[in-house]
C-alpha positions in Angstrom: -47.3 -7.3 120.0 -45.5 -11.7 118.8 -49.4 -12.1 118.3 -49.1 -8.2 115.6 -46.0 -9.8 113.5 -48.0 -12.5 113.0 -51.1 -11.0 112.3 -49.1 -8.6 109.4 -47.3 -11.7 108.3 -49.7 -13.3 106.9 -52.5 -10.9 105.6 -48.7 -10.1 103.5 -49.0 -13.8 102.7 -53.1 -14.2 101.9 -52.4 -11.0 99.5 -49.7 -12.2 97.9 -51.0 -15.5 97.2 -53.7 -13.8 95.5 -51.7 -11.5 93.2 -50.0 -14.5 92.6 -53.3 -16.7 91.5 -54.2 -13.2 90.2 -51.2 -12.9 87.9 -51.5 -16.9 86.9 -54.8 -17.0 85.3 -54.3 -14.2 83.1 -51.1 -15.5 81.4 -53.3 -18.4 81.0 -55.9 -17.0 79.1 -53.9 -14.9 76.4 -54.8 -15.9 73.6 -52.1 -17.7 71.3 -51.3 -16.7 67.7 -50.4 -19.2 64.9 -47.9 -17.6 62.0 -47.0 -19.3 59.4 -42.8 -19.5 58.9 -42.8 -19.2 56.1 -45.8 -15.9 54.8 -44.7 -14.5 58.4 -49.2 -14.1 59.0 -51.5 -15.0 61.1 -53.5 -19.3 60.2 -55.7 -18.9 62.8 -55.8 -17.4 66.8 -56.8 -19.3 70.1 -58.7 -18.1 72.4 -58.5 -19.1 76.4 -60.8 -16.9 78.0 -64.5 -17.7 77.8 -66.0 -14.2 76.3 -62.6 -14.0 73.6 -63.2 -14.0 69.7 -59.7 -13.3 68.4 -59.3 -13.8 64.9 -56.4 -12.6 62.6 -58.6 -10.1 61.5 -58.8 -8.8 65.7 -55.4 -8.8 66.7 -55.0 -9.4 70.5 -51.9 -5.9 72.1 -50.5 -9.6 74.2 -50.3 -12.6 72.4 -48.2 -16.4 72.6 -47.3 -16.2 68.9 -46.5 -20.1 67.9 -44.9 -20.5 64.8 -46.1 -22.9 62.6 -45.1 -24.1 58.6 
């Protein structure tokens, strides 16, 4: 019975690491939108994920806002 618990714990640990890795990768791929502190308008968008083509005219649903002068 002890071996079964070790297998179950090992499987759970692997799943947690896999999920954590995917969340981290998704978080690092979030685009940055540079926004002017004066005009409150988008200045530019930095895309990190391959294939992303976001711009000020096409903002993503989720992004990191970076305030610029």
